[in-house]
ZAKOLZA-247464 format. One record per atom (N, C-alpha, C): residue in one letter; residue number from 1; atom name; chain; x, y negated, z. Coordinates in steps of 0.2 Angstrom, whole numbers, plus 5000, padded with zeros to 4 digits. Atoms other than C-alpha are relative to their C-alpha. Last residue first. Layout:
! residues N
- A|NUM|CA|A|X|Y|Z
...
END
This chain:
! residues 128
- W|128|N|A|4995|4996|4997
- W|128|CA|A|4796|4708|4814
- W|128|C|A|4998|5007|5002
- I|127|N|A|4999|4993|5002
- I|127|CA|A|4786|4696|4803
- I|127|C|A|5006|5003|5004
- R|126|N|A|4994|4998|4999
- R|126|CA|A|4779|4680|4811
- R|126|C|A|5001|5008|4998
- K|125|N|A|5000|4993|5000
- K|125|CA|A|4764|4671|4805
- K|125|C|A|5007|5002|5000
- V|124|N|A|4996|4998|5006
- V|124|CA|A|4765|4653|4811
- V|124|C|A|5000|5008|5000
- G|123|N|A|5005|4998|5005
- G|123|CA|A|4752|4647|4823
- G|123|C|A|5003|5002|4994
- Y|122|N|A|5001|5005|5004
- Y|122|CA|A|4765|4638|4834
- Y|122|C|A|4995|5001|4994
- K|121|N|A|5003|5005|4996
- K|121|CA|A|4764|4650|4848
- K|121|C|A|4998|4994|4996
- Q|120|N|A|5007|4998|5000
- Q|120|CA|A|4768|4664|4835
- Q|120|C|A|4996|4994|5004
- F|119|N|A|5003|5003|5006
- F|119|CA|A|4785|4656|4833
- F|119|C|A|4993|5001|4999
- V|118|N|A|5003|5007|4998
- V|118|CA|A|4789|4660|4851
- V|118|C|A|4997|4997|4994
- A|117|N|A|5008|5000|5000
- A|117|CA|A|4791|4678|4846
- A|117|C|A|4997|4994|5001
- D|116|N|A|5003|5005|4995
- D|116|CA|A|4809|4676|4841
- D|116|C|A|4993|5000|5000
- A|115|N|A|5000|4996|4994
- A|115|CA|A|4815|4692|4831
- A|115|C|A|4997|4996|5005
- S|114|N|A|4996|5002|4994
- S|114|CA|A|4812|4682|4815
- S|114|C|A|4998|5005|5006
- V|113|N|A|4997|4994|4999
- V|113|CA|A|4805|4683|4797
- V|113|C|A|5005|4999|5006
- I|112|N|A|4993|5000|4997
- I|112|CA|A|4794|4668|4797
- I|112|C|A|5002|5007|5001
- A|111|N|A|5000|4996|4994
- A|111|CA|A|4778|4667|4786
- A|111|C|A|5008|5000|5002
- L|110|N|A|4995|4995|5000
- L|110|CA|A|4778|4652|4774
- L|110|C|A|4999|5004|5007
- K|109|N|A|5004|4994|5000
- K|109|CA|A|4764|4640|4771
- K|109|C|A|5004|5006|4999
- E|108|N|A|4999|4996|5007
- E|108|CA|A|4776|4626|4765
- E|108|C|A|4995|5006|5000
- E|107|N|A|5001|5005|5006
- E|107|CA|A|4771|4613|4779
- E|107|C|A|5000|5004|4993
- R|106|N|A|5007|5003|5000
- R|106|CA|A|4769|4626|4793
- R|106|C|A|4998|4996|4993
- A|105|N|A|5005|4994|5001
- A|105|CA|A|4784|4636|4788
- A|105|C|A|4993|4997|5000
- Q|104|N|A|5000|4998|5007
- Q|104|CA|A|4794|4620|4787
- Q|104|C|A|4995|5005|4998
- A|103|N|A|5003|5005|5004
- A|103|CA|A|4788|4613|4803
- A|103|C|A|5000|5002|4993
- V|102|N|A|5007|4999|4999
- V|102|CA|A|4792|4630|4812
- V|102|C|A|4997|4994|4995
- L|101|N|A|5002|4994|5004
- L|101|CA|A|4810|4630|4804
- L|101|C|A|4992|5001|5001
- L|100|N|A|5000|5002|5007
- L|100|CA|A|4812|4612|4811
- L|100|C|A|4998|5006|4995
- R|99|N|A|5005|5005|5001
- R|99|CA|A|4808|4618|4828
- R|99|C|A|4999|4997|4993
- D|98|N|A|5006|4996|5001
- D|98|CA|A|4819|4633|4826
- D|98|C|A|4994|4995|5000
- F|97|N|A|5000|4996|5006
- F|97|CA|A|4834|4622|4822
- F|97|C|A|4993|5004|4999
- P|96|N|A|5002|5004|5006
- P|96|CA|A|4830|4610|4836
- P|96|C|A|5000|5003|4993
- D|95|N|A|4995|4999|5004
- D|95|CA|A|4829|4623|4850
- D|95|C|A|4999|4996|4993
- R|94|N|A|4996|5007|5001
- R|94|CA|A|4817|4616|4862
- R|94|C|A|5006|5001|4995
- H|93|N|A|4993|4999|5001
- H|93|CA|A|4803|4629|4860
- H|93|C|A|5004|4994|5000
- H|92|N|A|5000|4993|4998
- H|92|CA|A|4785|4629|4866
- H|92|C|A|5007|5002|4999
- F|91|N|A|4994|4998|4998
- F|91|CA|A|4787|4610|4866
- F|91|C|A|5000|5007|5002
- P|90|N|A|4999|5000|4993
- P|90|CA|A|4772|4605|4856
- P|90|C|A|5006|5003|5002
- L|89|N|A|5000|4993|4997
- L|89|CA|A|4775|4600|4838
- L|89|C|A|5000|5000|5008
- S|88|N|A|5007|4998|4997
- S|88|CA|A|4769|4583|4833
- S|88|C|A|5000|5007|5003
- A|87|N|A|5003|5005|4995
- A|87|CA|A|4786|4575|4831
- A|87|C|A|4994|5002|5003
- V|86|N|A|4997|4998|4994
- V|86|CA|A|4793|4590|4821
- V|86|C|A|4997|4996|5006
- Q|85|N|A|5005|4995|4997
- Q|85|CA|A|4780|4586|4807
- Q|85|C|A|5003|5002|5007
- T|84|N|A|5005|5003|4996
- T|84|CA|A|4791|4571|4803
- T|84|C|A|4995|5004|5004
- V|83|N|A|4997|5004|4995
- V|83|CA|A|4806|4581|4798
- V|83|C|A|4995|4997|5005
- H|82|N|A|4998|4995|4996
- H|82|CA|A|4796|4593|4787
- H|82|C|A|5003|4997|5007
- R|81|N|A|5006|4998|4997
- R|81|CA|A|4787|4579|4778
- R|81|C|A|5002|5005|5006
- F|80|N|A|5002|5005|4995
- F|80|CA|A|4804|4570|4775
- F|80|C|A|4994|5003|5004
- G|79|N|A|5004|5006|5002
- G|79|CA|A|4810|4586|4767
- G|79|C|A|4998|4995|5005
- I|78|N|A|5003|5003|4995
- I|78|CA|A|4824|4599|4771
- I|78|C|A|4996|4993|4998
- E|77|N|A|4997|5007|4998
- E|77|CA|A|4828|4609|4756
- E|77|C|A|4996|4998|5006
- L|76|N|A|5005|5004|4998
- L|76|CA|A|4823|4628|4755
- L|76|C|A|5003|4993|5003
- R|75|N|A|4998|5005|4995
- R|75|CA|A|4836|4638|4746
- R|75|C|A|4994|4995|5001
- H|74|N|A|5001|5007|5002
- H|74|CA|A|4828|4653|4736
- H|74|C|A|5002|4995|5006
- F|73|N|A|5003|5004|4995
- F|73|CA|A|4833|4671|4739
- F|73|C|A|5000|4993|4997
- G|72|N|A|5006|5003|5003
- G|72|CA|A|4837|4683|4724
- G|72|C|A|4996|4995|5005
- N|71|N|A|5006|4998|4997
- N|71|CA|A|4848|4693|4735
- N|71|C|A|4994|4997|4997
- I|70|N|A|5000|4992|5000
- I|70|CA|A|4864|4692|4725
- I|70|C|A|4993|5002|5002
- S|69|N|A|5000|4998|5007
- S|69|CA|A|4861|4673|4721
- S|69|C|A|4999|5008|5000
- L|68|N|A|5007|5002|5003
- L|68|CA|A|4856|4668|4739
- L|68|C|A|5000|5003|4993
- Q|67|N|A|5005|4996|4997
- Q|67|CA|A|4871|4678|4745
- Q|67|C|A|4993|4998|4998
- E|66|N|A|4999|4993|5003
- E|66|CA|A|4883|4670|4733
- E|66|C|A|4995|5004|5003
- P|65|N|A|5003|5000|5007
- P|65|CA|A|4876|4652|4737
- P|65|C|A|5001|5007|4997
- I|64|N|A|5007|5001|5000
- I|64|CA|A|4879|4656|4756
- I|64|C|A|4997|5000|4993
- F|63|N|A|5004|4994|4997
- F|63|CA|A|4896|4664|4756
- F|63|C|A|4992|4999|4999
- R|62|N|A|5001|4995|5005
- R|62|CA|A|4904|4651|4744
- R|62|C|A|4995|5005|5002
- E|61|N|A|5002|5003|5006
- E|61|CA|A|4903|4635|4754
- E|61|C|A|4999|5005|4994
- I|60|N|A|5007|5001|5000
- I|60|CA|A|4903|4646|4770
- I|60|C|A|4997|4996|4993
- V|59|N|A|5001|5007|4998
- V|59|CA|A|4920|4653|4767
- V|59|C|A|4993|4998|4999
- G|58|N|A|4997|5004|5005
- G|58|CA|A|4920|4672|4766
- G|58|C|A|4998|4993|5003
- S|57|N|A|4995|4996|5004
- S|57|CA|A|4915|4687|4777
- S|57|C|A|5003|4996|4994
- L|56|N|A|5003|4998|5007
- L|56|CA|A|4907|4676|4789
- L|56|C|A|5005|5003|4996
- K|55|N|A|4995|4999|5005
- K|55|CA|A|4911|4673|4808
- K|55|C|A|4997|5003|4994
- L|54|N|A|5002|4996|5006
- L|54|CA|A|4900|4665|4820
- L|54|C|A|5006|5001|4996
- K|53|N|A|5006|4995|4998
- K|53|CA|A|4902|4658|4838
- K|53|C|A|4998|5004|4994
- G|52|N|A|4997|4994|4999
- G|52|CA|A|4919|4649|4834
- G|52|C|A|4995|5006|5002
- L|51|N|A|4999|4999|4993
- L|51|CA|A|4912|4632|4837
- L|51|C|A|5003|5007|5002
- S|50|N|A|4995|5005|4997
- S|50|CA|A|4915|4627|4819
- S|50|C|A|5001|5001|5008
- L|49|N|A|4994|4998|5003
- L|49|CA|A|4906|4643|4813
- L|49|C|A|5006|4995|5003
- K|48|N|A|4998|4994|4997
- K|48|CA|A|4891|4640|4824
- K|48|C|A|5007|5002|4998
- I|47|N|A|4999|5002|4993
- I|47|CA|A|4889|4622|4818
- I|47|C|A|5003|5006|5003
- A|46|N|A|4994|5005|5001
- A|46|CA|A|4890|4628|4799
- A|46|C|A|5002|4998|5007
- M|45|N|A|4994|4995|5001
- M|45|CA|A|4878|4643|4803
- M|45|C|A|5007|4995|5000
- E|44|N|A|4999|4996|4994
- E|44|CA|A|4865|4631|4810
- E|44|C|A|5007|5004|5000
- W|43|N|A|4997|5005|4995
- W|43|CA|A|4867|4619|4796
- W|43|C|A|5002|5003|5006
- C|42|N|A|4993|5002|5002
- C|42|CA|A|4864|4633|4784
- C|42|C|A|5004|4996|5004
- S|41|N|A|4996|4994|4998
- S|41|CA|A|4849|4639|4794
- S|41|C|A|5007|4999|4998
- V|40|N|A|4999|5000|4993
- V|40|CA|A|4842|4621|4793
- V|40|C|A|5004|5006|5002
- L|39|N|A|4993|5003|4999
- L|39|CA|A|4846|4622|4774
- L|39|C|A|5001|4999|5008
- S|38|N|A|5000|5007|4999
- S|38|CA|A|4832|4634|4774
- S|38|C|A|5007|4997|5001
- L|37|N|A|4996|5001|4995
- L|37|CA|A|4833|4652|4767
- L|37|C|A|5000|4992|5000
- F|36|N|A|4997|5007|4999
- F|36|CA|A|4818|4657|4757
- F|36|C|A|5005|5000|5006
- C|35|N|A|4997|5002|4993
- C|35|CA|A|4811|4674|4752
- C|35|C|A|5004|4993|4999
- E|34|N|A|4995|5006|5001
- E|34|CA|A|4798|4677|4739
- E|34|C|A|5003|4998|5006
- N|33|N|A|5000|5005|4995
- N|33|CA|A|4788|4694|4742
- N|33|C|A|5006|4995|4997
- G|32|N|A|5006|5005|5000
- G|32|CA|A|4782|4705|4728
- G|32|C|A|5001|4994|5004
- P|31|N|A|4999|5004|5006
- P|31|CA|A|4800|4713|4726
- P|31|C|A|4994|4995|4999
- N|30|N|A|5006|4999|5004
- N|30|CA|A|4798|4720|4744
- N|30|C|A|5001|4995|4994
- A|29|N|A|4999|4995|5006
- A|29|CA|A|4815|4721|4751
- A|29|C|A|4995|5000|4995
- V|28|N|A|4995|5003|5004
- V|28|CA|A|4812|4706|4763
- V|28|C|A|5002|5004|4994
- A|27|N|A|5003|5007|5003
- A|27|CA|A|4796|4713|4769
- A|27|C|A|5005|4997|4996
- Q|26|N|A|5005|4998|5005
- Q|26|CA|A|4803|4731|4771
- Q|26|C|A|4997|4993|4997
- R|25|N|A|4996|4998|5006
- R|25|CA|A|4818|4724|4781
- R|25|C|A|4996|5002|4994
- A|24|N|A|4997|5006|5003
- A|24|CA|A|4807|4714|4793
- A|24|C|A|5004|5002|4993
- K|23|N|A|5005|5004|5003
- K|23|CA|A|4796|4730|4796
- K|23|C|A|5003|4993|4996
- R|22|N|A|5002|4997|5006
- R|22|CA|A|4811|4740|4799
- R|22|C|A|4995|4996|4996
- S|21|N|A|5006|4995|5000
- S|21|CA|A|4818|4728|4811
- S|21|C|A|4998|5003|4994
- L|20|N|A|5006|5002|5004
- L|20|CA|A|4835|4719|4808
- L|20|C|A|4994|5006|5000
- E|19|N|A|5005|5004|4996
- E|19|CA|A|4846|4724|4822
- E|19|C|A|4994|4997|4997
- P|18|N|A|5006|4997|4997
- P|18|CA|A|4853|4738|4812
- P|18|C|A|4996|4996|5004
- A|17|N|A|4999|4999|4993
- A|17|CA|A|4864|4726|4802
- A|17|C|A|4994|5004|5003
- D|16|N|A|5003|4994|4999
- D|16|CA|A|4864|4727|4783
- D|16|C|A|5000|5002|5007
- E|15|N|A|4995|4996|4997
- E|15|CA|A|4876|4712|4784
- E|15|C|A|4997|5008|5000
- V|14|N|A|4994|5000|5005
- V|14|CA|A|4866|4702|4771
- V|14|C|A|5005|5005|5003
- W|13|N|A|5001|4998|5007
- W|13|CA|A|4850|4706|4780
- W|13|C|A|5006|5001|4996
- W|12|N|A|5001|4992|4999
- W|12|CA|A|4857|4704|4798
- W|12|C|A|4998|5003|4993
- L|11|N|A|4994|4997|4999
- L|11|CA|A|4863|4686|4792
- L|11|C|A|5000|5008|5001
- F|10|N|A|4996|5001|5006
- F|10|CA|A|4847|4681|4785
- F|10|C|A|5006|5004|5001
- A|9|N|A|5003|4995|5005
- A|9|CA|A|4837|4688|4800
- A|9|C|A|5004|5000|4993
- H|8|N|A|4997|4993|4998
- H|8|CA|A|4849|4679|4812
- H|8|C|A|4997|5005|4995
- T|7|N|A|4993|4999|5001
- T|7|CA|A|4846|4662|4803
- T|7|C|A|5002|5007|5001
- D|6|N|A|4996|5003|4994
- D|6|CA|A|4827|4664|4802
- D|6|C|A|5007|5001|4999
- L|5|N|A|4996|4996|4996
- L|5|CA|A|4821|4669|4785
- L|5|C|A|5003|4996|5005
- L|4|N|A|4995|5004|4998
- L|4|CA|A|4806|4660|4777
- L|4|C|A|5004|5004|5005
- L|3|N|A|4996|4999|4994
- L|3|CA|A|4795|4672|4768
- L|3|C|A|5005|4995|5001
- R|2|N|A|4994|5004|5000
- R|2|CA|A|4782|4669|4754
- R|2|C|A|5003|5000|5007
- M|1|N|A|4999|5004|4994
- M|1|CA|A|4770|4683|4752
- M|1|C|A|5006|4996|4999
END
């Protein structure tokens, strides 16, 4: 299965945080699954760092590439198709980061690892 990690799921995975559900942890740990981190999440982390709402164990420029490498995750670029699909999404959710994650998951046929149940309203498989 191909999995797209929501920002909090990525952070909870790398921190081995108890907030990550057992089902999500098993899916990410499964070597048969391919895990992706979107640049949308990288952008969200950068904004939250600049606002003082997030702390990382290192500078973001190294933290993200190192964690991708350590965990065998792939970076998912933001493409024109992803951006344009946002225009046709219903407003179940107003968060711009999550709306772009929905568009990417739909376009790339990815399940989303997220505690946020609203993703299911978009017809995206959610693992939690």
